[in-house]
KEMIVEX-709300 format. One record per residue: residue in one letter; x, y negated, z of N, C-alpha, C in turn. Coordinates in Angstrom, 2 decimals, decimal comma, always signed. Atoms other than C-alpha are relative to their C-alpha. Layout:
N
{node "a"; {X; Y; Z}; {X; Y; Z}; {X; Y; Z}} ...
***
This chain:
188
{node "m"; {-0,76; +1,13; -0,56}; {-78,76; +71,04; +140,40}; {+1,52; +0,30; -0,08}} {node "t"; {-1,37; -0,29; +0,06}; {-75,42; +72,88; +140,48}; {+0,61; -0,17; -1,40}} {node "m"; {-0,45; +0,23; +1,38}; {-75,16; +72,58; +136,60}; {+0,41; -1,49; -0,15}} {node "r"; {-0,15; +1,50; +0,14}; {-75,27; +68,74; +136,97}; {+1,35; -0,44; +0,62}} {node "l"; {-1,28; +0,40; -0,76}; {-72,34; +68,54; +139,48}; {+1,22; +0,11; -0,86}} {node "p"; {-1,21; -0,02; +0,85}; {-69,67; +69,85; +137,06}; {-0,07; -1,04; -1,08}} {node "l"; {+0,09; +1,02; +0,94}; {-70,97; +67,57; +134,36}; {+0,33; -1,40; +0,49}} {node "f"; {-0,24; +1,27; -0,73}; {-70,91; +64,61; +136,72}; {+1,51; -0,18; +0,28}} {node "l"; {-1,47; +0,04; -0,30}; {-67,35; +65,44; +137,79}; {+0,78; -0,16; -1,26}} {node "a"; {-0,71; +0,09; +1,34}; {-66,27; +65,83; +134,14}; {-0,13; -1,39; -0,54}} {node "a"; {+0,22; +1,40; +0,48}; {-67,79; +62,45; +133,33}; {+0,84; -0,98; +0,78}} {node "l"; {-0,84; +0,85; -0,74}; {-65,89; +60,83; +136,18}; {+1,49; +0,16; -0,40}} {node "a"; {-1,43; -0,23; +0,38}; {-62,62; +62,34; +134,99}; {+0,31; -0,61; -1,37}} {node "l"; {-0,17; +0,54; +1,39}; {-63,13; +61,10; +131,38}; {+0,84; -1,23; -0,07}} {node "p"; {-0,73; +1,14; +0,11}; {-61,91; +57,65; +131,87}; {+1,51; +0,16; +0,35}} {node "l"; {-1,34; -0,25; -0,39}; {-58,77; +58,97; +133,53}; {+0,79; +0,82; -1,10}} {node "a"; {-0,67; -0,75; +1,03}; {-58,03; +61,40; +130,66}; {+0,05; -0,70; -1,28}} {node "a"; {-0,09; +0,63; +1,31}; {-58,80; +59,19; +127,73}; {+0,98; -1,18; +0,00}} {node "p"; {-0,95; +1,07; +0,13}; {-56,20; +56,69; +126,51}; {-0,70; -1,34; +0,22}} {node "a"; {+0,54; +1,39; -0,14}; {-56,90; +53,11; +127,57}; {+0,37; -0,76; -1,19}} {node "y"; {-0,37; +0,80; +1,19}; {-56,91; +50,44; +124,95}; {+1,00; -1,10; +0,49}} {node "a"; {-0,96; +1,00; -0,39}; {-54,19; +47,83; +124,84}; {-0,75; -1,35; +0,19}} {node "a"; {+0,57; +1,30; -0,37}; {-55,10; +44,40; +126,29}; {-0,04; -0,98; -1,19}} {node "l"; {-0,12; +0,96; +1,08}; {-53,83; +42,43; +123,35}; {-0,26; +0,88; -1,36}} {node "n"; {+0,39; -0,77; +1,26}; {-55,37; +43,61; +120,03}; {+0,90; -0,30; -1,17}} {node "e"; {-0,75; +0,21; +1,21}; {-53,80; +43,97; +116,70}; {-0,55; -1,34; -0,67}} {node "g"; {+0,37; +1,25; +0,57}; {-53,83; +40,57; +114,97}; {+0,15; -1,16; +0,99}} {node "a"; {-0,22; +1,09; -0,92}; {-53,37; +38,60; +118,23}; {+1,44; -0,46; +0,00}} {node "r"; {-1,30; +0,58; -0,01}; {-50,40; +36,36; +118,74}; {+0,67; +0,45; +1,32}} {node "a"; {-0,75; -0,45; -1,12}; {-47,74; +37,84; +121,10}; {+0,49; -1,19; +0,78}} {node "p"; {-0,54; +1,13; -0,81}; {-46,96; +35,48; +123,99}; {+1,54; +0,02; +0,07}} {node "d"; {-1,42; +0,09; -0,04}; {-43,36; +34,20; +123,80}; {+0,45; -0,05; +1,47}} {node "f"; {-0,50; +0,09; -1,34}; {-41,21; +34,57; +126,94}; {+1,50; +0,16; -0,05}} {node "t"; {-1,41; -0,26; -0,25}; {-37,63; +34,57; +128,24}; {+0,13; +0,66; +1,27}} {node "t"; {-0,21; -0,67; -1,25}; {-36,35; +36,85; +130,87}; {+1,43; +0,62; -0,03}} {node "d"; {-1,27; -0,65; +0,02}; {-33,29; +38,80; +131,92}; {-0,17; +1,53; +0,17}} {node "g"; {+0,02; -1,47; -0,09}; {-32,48; +42,51; +131,78}; {+1,35; +0,56; -0,25}} {node "a"; {-1,29; -0,73; +0,13}; {-29,81; +44,95; +130,83}; {+0,06; +0,86; -1,31}} {node "i"; {-0,19; -0,93; +1,09}; {-28,38; +46,91; +127,93}; {+1,38; +0,61; +0,35}} {node "a"; {-1,24; -0,70; -0,29}; {-25,72; +49,61; +128,53}; {+0,64; -0,44; +1,37}} {node "g"; {-0,49; +0,33; -1,33}; {-25,41; +48,49; +132,18}; {+0,48; -1,51; +0,10}} {node "k"; {-0,48; +1,36; -0,01}; {-24,53; +44,85; +131,26}; {-1,30; -0,93; -0,11}} {node "s"; {+1,06; +0,97; -0,03}; {-26,73; +41,74; +131,81}; {-0,36; -0,39; -1,45}} {node "f"; {+0,51; +0,35; +1,29}; {-28,83; +40,74; +128,83}; {-1,06; -1,06; +0,19}} {node "h"; {+0,99; +1,07; -0,06}; {-30,83; +37,46; +128,38}; {-0,89; +0,16; -1,20}} {node "l"; {+0,97; -0,23; +1,11}; {-33,93; +37,98; +126,28}; {-1,00; -1,17; -0,19}} {node "h"; {+1,02; +0,89; +0,42}; {-35,96; +35,49; +124,41}; {-0,70; +0,65; -1,16}} {node "l"; {+0,74; -0,72; +1,02}; {-38,69; +37,15; +122,35}; {+0,11; -0,62; -1,35}} {node "a"; {-0,10; +0,69; +1,39}; {-38,64; +34,50; +119,60}; {+1,32; +0,30; -0,66}} {node "e"; {-1,28; -0,25; +0,62}; {-34,95; +35,05; +119,06}; {+0,13; +1,39; -0,54}} {node "q"; {-0,05; -1,41; +0,48}; {-35,39; +38,84; +118,79}; {-0,82; +0,18; -1,22}} {node "l"; {+0,93; -0,16; +1,10}; {-38,25; +38,41; +116,32}; {+0,70; -0,56; -1,33}} {node "k"; {-0,79; +0,47; +1,23}; {-35,78; +36,53; +113,94}; {+0,71; +1,14; -0,68}} {node "k"; {-0,63; -1,14; +0,59}; {-34,11; +39,88; +113,44}; {-0,85; +1,02; -0,72}} {node "g"; {+0,97; -0,97; +0,56}; {-37,25; +41,76; +112,43}; {-1,00; +0,38; +1,08}} {node "p"; {+1,02; -0,30; -0,94}; {-40,10; +43,45; +114,17}; {+0,55; +0,48; +1,31}} {node "v"; {-0,40; -0,42; -1,38}; {-39,91; +44,19; +117,88}; {-1,01; +0,96; +0,57}} {node "v"; {+0,87; -1,02; -0,77}; {-41,22; +47,27; +119,70}; {+0,16; -0,37; +1,47}} {node "l"; {-0,10; +0,42; -1,38}; {-42,00; +45,91; +123,13}; {-0,90; +0,99; +0,79}} {node "y"; {+0,68; -1,02; -0,72}; {-42,96; +48,74; +125,43}; {+0,12; -0,19; +1,56}} {node "f"; {+0,04; +0,13; -1,36}; {-44,08; +48,29; +129,00}; {-0,08; +1,38; +0,73}} {node "f"; {+0,04; -1,28; -0,70}; {-43,45; +51,08; +131,54}; {-0,10; -0,31; +1,49}} {node "p"; {+0,29; +0,32; -1,41}; {-44,42; +51,40; +135,23}; {+1,16; -0,23; +0,93}} {node "a"; {-1,12; +0,15; -0,91}; {-41,11; +51,98; +137,03}; {+1,14; +0,85; -0,41}} {node "a"; {-1,26; -0,75; +0,38}; {-37,56; +53,00; +136,27}; {+0,19; +1,17; +1,04}} {node "f"; {-0,28; -1,16; -0,79}; {-36,41; +56,35; +137,60}; {-1,21; +0,75; +0,54}} {node "t"; {+1,20; -0,89; -0,30}; {-39,83; +57,98; +137,62}; {-0,12; +0,92; -1,18}} {node "g"; {+0,07; -0,97; +1,03}; {-40,62; +61,04; +135,57}; {-0,38; -0,43; -1,35}} {node "g"; {+0,52; +0,45; +1,33}; {-42,75; +59,60; +132,75}; {+0,88; -1,06; -0,64}} {node "c"; {-0,78; +1,12; +0,50}; {-40,59; +56,50; +132,44}; {+1,41; +0,45; -0,39}} {node "n"; {-1,31; -0,64; +0,43}; {-37,33; +58,52; +132,30}; {-0,22; +0,74; -1,38}} {node "a"; {+0,27; -0,77; +1,20}; {-38,80; +60,79; +129,60}; {-0,21; -1,00; -1,14}} {node "e"; {+0,25; +0,93; +1,07}; {-40,09; +57,83; +127,53}; {+1,25; -0,71; -0,39}} {node "a"; {-1,23; +0,64; +0,35}; {-36,77; +55,97; +127,70}; {+0,88; +0,94; -0,71}} {node "k"; {-0,86; -0,94; +0,70}; {-34,87; +59,09; +126,63}; {-0,53; +0,21; -1,44}} {node "a"; {+0,61; -0,17; +1,25}; {-37,33; +59,59; +123,80}; {+0,23; -1,18; -0,93}} {node "f"; {-0,35; +1,21; +0,82}; {-36,85; +55,98; +122,60}; {+1,47; +0,04; -0,45}} {node "a"; {-1,40; -0,07; +0,31}; {-33,12; +56,39; +122,87}; {+0,33; +1,01; -1,03}} {node "q"; {-0,29; -1,05; +1,07}; {-33,13; +59,63; +120,78}; {-0,50; -0,45; -1,34}} {node "s"; {+0,57; +0,44; +1,26}; {-35,18; +57,80; +118,14}; {+0,47; -1,36; -0,50}} {node "i"; {-0,38; +1,30; +0,17}; {-33,36; +54,48; +118,17}; {+0,59; -0,26; -1,45}} {node "d"; {-0,56; +0,16; +1,38}; {-31,55; +55,09; +114,85}; {-1,09; -0,15; -1,05}} {node "k"; {+1,17; +0,06; +0,88}; {-34,92; +55,55; +113,13}; {-0,59; -1,47; +0,04}} {node "f"; {+0,53; +1,40; -0,17}; {-36,14; +52,18; +114,56}; {+0,95; -0,99; -0,62}} {node "k"; {-1,03; +0,93; +0,60}; {-32,88; +50,46; +113,48}; {-0,07; +0,09; -1,47}} {node "a"; {+0,12; -0,14; +1,49}; {-33,19; +51,90; +109,98}; {-1,21; -0,68; -0,56}} {node "a"; {+1,24; +0,70; +0,47}; {-36,61; +50,32; +109,71}; {+0,16; -1,49; +0,44}} {node "g"; {-0,32; +1,33; -0,34}; {-35,08; +47,06; +111,05}; {-0,67; -0,50; +1,25}} {node "a"; {+0,61; +0,33; -1,30}; {-36,83; +47,13; +114,44}; {+0,92; -0,10; +1,16}} {node "t"; {-0,60; +0,05; -1,27}; {-35,57; +46,17; +117,87}; {-0,94; +0,59; +1,04}} {node "v"; {+0,83; -0,58; -1,14}; {-36,76; +48,25; +120,86}; {+0,39; -0,75; +1,31}} {node "i"; {-0,28; +0,61; -1,35}; {-37,14; +46,51; +124,29}; {-1,04; +0,60; +1,00}} {node "g"; {+0,84; -0,51; -1,10}; {-38,54; +48,21; +127,35}; {-0,11; -1,12; +1,06}} {node "m"; {+0,32; +1,04; -0,99}; {-40,20; +46,04; +130,00}; {-0,63; +0,64; +1,18}} {node "s"; {+0,61; -0,31; -1,28}; {-41,04; +46,64; +133,68}; {+0,28; -1,04; +1,03}} {node "a"; {-0,15; +1,01; -0,99}; {-41,29; +44,68; +136,83}; {+1,26; +0,40; +0,93}} {node "d"; {-1,26; -0,35; -0,81}; {-38,02; +46,37; +138,11}; {+0,94; -1,11; +0,00}} {node "s"; {-1,07; +0,98; -0,10}; {-35,20; +44,21; +139,22}; {+1,09; +0,22; -1,04}} {node "v"; {-1,09; -0,17; +1,02}; {-32,30; +43,54; +136,88}; {+1,04; +0,92; +0,55}} {node "p"; {-0,95; -1,04; -0,41}; {-29,90; +45,51; +139,10}; {-0,57; +1,51; -0,21}} {node "q"; {+0,56; -1,29; +0,26}; {-32,26; +48,55; +138,90}; {-0,05; +0,24; -1,51}} {node "l"; {-0,06; -0,16; +1,41}; {-32,59; +47,97; +135,13}; {+1,40; +0,26; -0,60}} {node "k"; {-1,40; -0,28; +0,39}; {-28,77; +47,92; +134,74}; {+0,29; +1,50; +0,15}} {node "k"; {-0,26; -1,46; -0,29}; {-28,60; +51,42; +136,25}; {-0,84; +0,81; -1,02}} {node "f"; {+0,90; -0,72; +0,86}; {-31,63; +52,61; +134,16}; {+0,42; -0,04; -1,44}} {node "s"; {-0,36; +0,23; +1,41}; {-30,25; +51,22; +130,90}; {+1,17; +0,96; -0,42}} {node "t"; {-1,10; -1,01; +0,32}; {-27,26; +53,58; +131,14}; {-0,42; +1,43; +0,31}} {node "a"; {+0,38; -1,39; -0,37}; {-28,84; +56,58; +132,91}; {-1,03; +0,58; -0,95}} {node "h"; {+1,04; -0,62; +0,78}; {-31,94; +56,97; +130,74}; {-0,21; -0,59; -1,39}} {node "c"; {+0,07; +0,64; +1,35}; {-31,76; +54,53; +127,84}; {+1,28; +0,28; -0,85}} {node "a"; {-1,28; -0,42; +0,60}; {-28,25; +55,86; +127,07}; {+0,69; -1,23; -0,65}} {node "g"; {-0,66; +1,27; +0,55}; {-27,16; +52,19; +126,44}; {-0,43; -0,36; -1,42}} {node "k"; {+0,40; +0,18; +1,37}; {-29,04; +52,18; +123,14}; {-1,00; -1,19; -0,25}} {node "f"; {+0,93; +1,12; +0,19}; {-31,68; +49,47; +123,79}; {-0,10; -0,72; +1,29}} {node "a"; {+0,13; +0,88; -1,18}; {-32,48; +46,66; +126,21}; {-1,24; +0,40; +0,80}} {node "v"; {+1,16; +0,00; -0,86}; {-34,74; +46,89; +129,18}; {+0,05; -1,28; +0,82}} {node "a"; {+0,15; +1,33; -0,55}; {-35,99; +43,71; +130,78}; {-0,99; -0,14; +1,09}} {node "n"; {+0,93; +0,26; -1,07}; {-37,75; +42,34; +133,78}; {-1,28; -0,70; -0,47}} {node "a"; {+1,27; +0,58; +0,30}; {-41,44; +41,67; +133,22}; {-0,43; -0,78; +1,21}} {node "s"; {+0,41; +0,87; -1,11}; {-42,27; +38,68; +135,39}; {-1,52; +0,08; +0,19}} {node "p"; {+1,49; +0,03; -0,21}; {-45,76; +38,20; +136,91}; {-0,65; -0,69; -1,18}} {node "k"; {+0,62; +0,70; +1,09}; {-46,48; +35,77; +134,08}; {-0,05; +0,86; -1,23}} {node "v"; {-0,03; -0,85; +1,13}; {-45,38; +38,17; +131,36}; {-1,04; +1,14; +0,11}} {node "i"; {+0,92; -1,02; -0,35}; {-47,45; +40,91; +132,96}; {-1,37; -0,47; -0,20}} {node "a"; {+1,30; +0,65; +0,24}; {-50,45; +38,53; +133,02}; {-0,31; -0,33; -1,44}} {node "d"; {+0,20; +0,32; +1,40}; {-49,94; +37,27; +129,51}; {-0,26; +1,18; -0,89}} {node "y"; {+0,10; -1,17; +0,81}; {-49,70; +40,76; +128,13}; {-1,16; +0,96; +0,58}} {node "d"; {+1,13; -0,68; -0,68}; {-52,50; +41,92; +130,48}; {+0,35; +1,54; +0,17}} {node "v"; {-0,51; -1,31; -0,20}; {-50,50; +45,04; +131,43}; {+0,15; +0,46; +1,48}} {node "s"; {-0,03; -0,42; -1,40}; {-51,01; +45,15; +135,20}; {-0,75; +1,19; +0,22}} {node "l"; {+0,70; -1,25; -0,38}; {-51,87; +48,55; +136,55}; {-0,90; -0,22; +1,22}} {node "g"; {+0,68; +0,32; -1,16}; {-53,32; +46,78; +139,60}; {+0,51; +0,63; +1,23}} {node "q"; {-0,67; -0,64; -1,13}; {-50,94; +48,53; +141,93}; {+1,30; -0,62; +0,26}} {node "t"; {-1,41; +0,43; -0,32}; {-47,71; +47,76; +143,72}; {+0,81; +1,25; +0,32}} {node "f"; {-0,98; -1,06; -0,14}; {-44,65; +49,89; +144,10}; {+1,07; -0,50; +1,00}} {node "k"; {-1,02; +0,36; -0,92}; {-42,16; +49,87; +146,96}; {+1,41; +0,47; -0,55}} {node "t"; {-1,28; -0,34; +0,54}; {-38,61; +49,72; +145,53}; {+0,93; +0,72; +1,03}} {node "p"; {-0,88; -0,51; -0,98}; {-35,68; +51,59; +147,13}; {+0,49; -0,97; +0,99}} {node "e"; {-0,49; +1,10; -0,84}; {-34,71; +48,24; +148,65}; {-1,13; -0,41; +0,94}} {node "g"; {+0,99; +0,29; -0,88}; {-38,07; +48,11; +150,36}; {-0,84; -1,22; -0,42}} {node "v"; {+0,78; +1,07; +0,50}; {-39,54; +45,32; +148,11}; {-1,23; +0,42; -0,69}} {node "e"; {+1,21; -0,25; +0,75}; {-43,13; +45,45; +146,93}; {+0,02; -0,76; -1,31}} {node "r"; {+0,08; +0,62; +1,30}; {-43,50; +44,70; +143,28}; {-1,16; +0,55; -0,80}} {node "a"; {+1,08; -0,43; +0,90}; {-46,21; +44,93; +140,54}; {+0,43; +1,23; -0,77}} {node "v"; {-0,20; -1,18; +0,90}; {-46,57; +48,08; +138,42}; {-0,76; -0,32; -1,28}} {node "t"; {+0,60; +0,20; +1,32}; {-47,25; +47,71; +134,73}; {-0,58; +1,37; -0,51}} {node "d"; {+0,50; -1,21; +0,61}; {-49,30; +50,23; +132,77}; {+0,99; +0,33; -1,11}} {node "r"; {-0,93; -0,41; +1,10}; {-47,64; +52,08; +129,90}; {-0,74; -0,40; -1,33}} {node "t"; {+0,57; +0,60; +1,23}; {-48,49; +49,89; +126,82}; {+1,20; -0,28; -0,88}} {node "s"; {-1,00; +0,33; +1,07}; {-46,45; +49,59; +123,59}; {-0,61; -0,84; -1,00}} {node "y"; {+0,48; +0,93; +1,12}; {-46,76; +46,81; +121,07}; {+1,06; +0,03; -1,03}} {node "v"; {-0,86; +0,33; +1,04}; {-45,21; +46,35; +117,70}; {-0,31; -1,37; -0,44}} {node "i"; {+0,27; +1,44; +0,29}; {-44,80; +42,61; +116,99}; {+0,79; -0,29; -1,32}} {node "a"; {-0,56; +0,40; +1,26}; {-44,13; +41,36; +113,43}; {+0,88; -1,26; +0,27}} {node "p"; {-0,80; +1,27; -0,18}; {-41,45; +38,59; +113,02}; {-0,78; -1,23; +0,11}} {node "d"; {+0,79; +1,20; -0,09}; {-44,19; +36,06; +112,71}; {-0,76; -0,13; +1,36}} {node "g"; {+0,57; +0,05; -1,24}; {-45,24; +36,91; +116,24}; {-1,35; +0,70; +0,10}} {node "t"; {+1,33; -0,61; -0,05}; {-48,44; +38,79; +115,35}; {+0,18; +1,51; +0,46}} {node "i"; {+0,02; -1,43; -0,45}; {-49,17; +42,13; +117,08}; {-0,58; +0,78; -1,10}} {node "i"; {+0,46; -0,84; +1,02}; {-49,44; +44,76; +114,39}; {-0,40; +1,40; +0,44}} {node "y"; {+0,30; -1,26; -0,48}; {-49,81; +47,77; +116,62}; {-0,04; -0,06; +1,48}} {node "a"; {+0,09; -0,05; -1,46}; {-50,91; +48,36; +120,24}; {-0,54; +1,38; +0,41}} {node "h"; {+0,36; -1,35; -0,48}; {-51,16; +51,60; +122,18}; {+0,18; -0,02; +1,45}} {node "s"; {-0,04; -0,18; -1,44}; {-51,96; +52,08; +125,90}; {-0,41; +1,44; +0,39}} {node "d"; {+0,21; -1,29; -0,55}; {-51,75; +55,46; +127,53}; {+1,07; +0,25; +1,09}} {node "m"; {-0,95; -0,32; -0,98}; {-50,18; +56,51; +130,75}; {+0,88; +1,13; -0,27}} {node "s"; {-0,94; -1,08; +0,47}; {-48,77; +59,54; +129,12}; {+1,02; -0,56; -0,99}} {node "p"; {-0,97; +0,48; +0,96}; {-45,55; +58,74; +127,34}; {-0,06; +0,49; -1,37}} {node "a"; {+0,13; -0,64; +1,36}; {-46,43; +61,09; +124,48}; {-0,84; -0,97; -0,88}} {node "g"; {+0,63; +0,81; +1,00}; {-47,45; +59,16; +121,38}; {+0,57; -1,41; -0,14}} {node "h"; {-0,53; +1,39; +0,10}; {-45,71; +55,85; +122,18}; {+1,12; -0,09; -1,05}} {node "i"; {-1,19; +0,12; +1,00}; {-42,54; +56,62; +120,08}; {-0,58; +0,23; -1,38}} {node "t"; {+0,45; -0,28; +1,34}; {-44,36; +58,23; +117,15}; {-0,92; -1,15; -0,58}} {node "g"; {+0,98; +1,07; +0,47}; {-47,06; +55,47; +117,05}; {+0,74; -1,25; -0,35}} {node "t"; {-0,73; +1,19; +0,25}; {-44,66; +52,60; +117,21}; {+0,80; +0,04; -1,20}} {node "l"; {-0,90; -0,21; +1,17}; {-42,28; +54,10; +114,70}; {-0,81; +0,01; -1,26}} {node "a"; {+0,85; +0,07; +1,27}; {-45,07; +54,70; +112,22}; {-0,49; -1,38; -0,32}} {node "a"; {+0,42; +1,38; +0,21}; {-46,29; +51,14; +112,69}; {+1,13; -0,86; -0,60}} {node "v"; {-1,19; +0,70; +0,49}; {-42,77; +49,80; +112,05}; {+0,28; +0,35; -1,46}} {node "r"; {-0,18; -0,46; +1,40}; {-42,34; +51,90; +109,03}; {-0,99; -0,48; -1,03}} {node "k"; {+1,02; +0,47; +0,85}; {-45,68; +50,89; +107,56}; {+0,19; -1,52; -0,27}} {node "w"; {-0,29; +1,45; +0,19}; {-44,80; +47,22; +108,20}; {+1,07; -0,21; -1,00}} {node "r"; {-1,17; +0,12; +0,90}; {-41,46; +47,73; +106,52}; {-0,39; +0,31; -1,45}} {node "a"; {+0,47; -0,41; +1,35}; {-43,09; +49,39; +103,46}; {-0,71; -1,20; -0,61}} {node "d"; {+0,71; +1,09; +0,46}; {-45,32; +46,40; +103,12}; {+0,89; -1,30; -0,09}} {node "h"; {-0,93; +1,13; -0,08}; {-42,38; +43,90; +103,68}; {+1,42; +0,44; -0,27}} {node "p"; {-1,37; -0,52; +0,23}; {-39,33; +45,29; +101,89}; {+0,97; -1,14; +0,24}} {node "r"; {-1,10; +0,97; -0,28}; {-36,02; +43,53; +102,69}; {+0,39; -0,69; -1,25}} 
***
């Protein structure tokens, strides 16, 4: 009987350790949206369709600004931004954080190199990225928490890559590889 307990506990932990799958699969149409956010501490109005006119978009959802994993992920995207730009891609971070919070985050951890925007409840639902939890902001406001999911969206609005994993590791390398593959198949 004691041999079964460790196996049972290991089986319970497996769903927590294994990467989750992204809600929107490759080949799906990315829902269009408009929202506000920040880049380099300044307000930024985002319309996904307008961004896609420039080339592929890396749209990555993160749980909350100024938390360990989200800080690390933003810094890693900022350090790789020149590689994304060289492949013609735009990087946009999304969370349910307020715009004032995102303004601070865009300078502190994104190094002013890419936009971060507010994911409204509709965007969270459309992209099916709710973690099913709430977070109390420093201002005392309860807000939704998104999971950590990254999408690469082709200019025609098709999702060409999707990756969900609460660990920030793998999001940058996976999205960059997908953008580079798309670019190789669609030279300028």
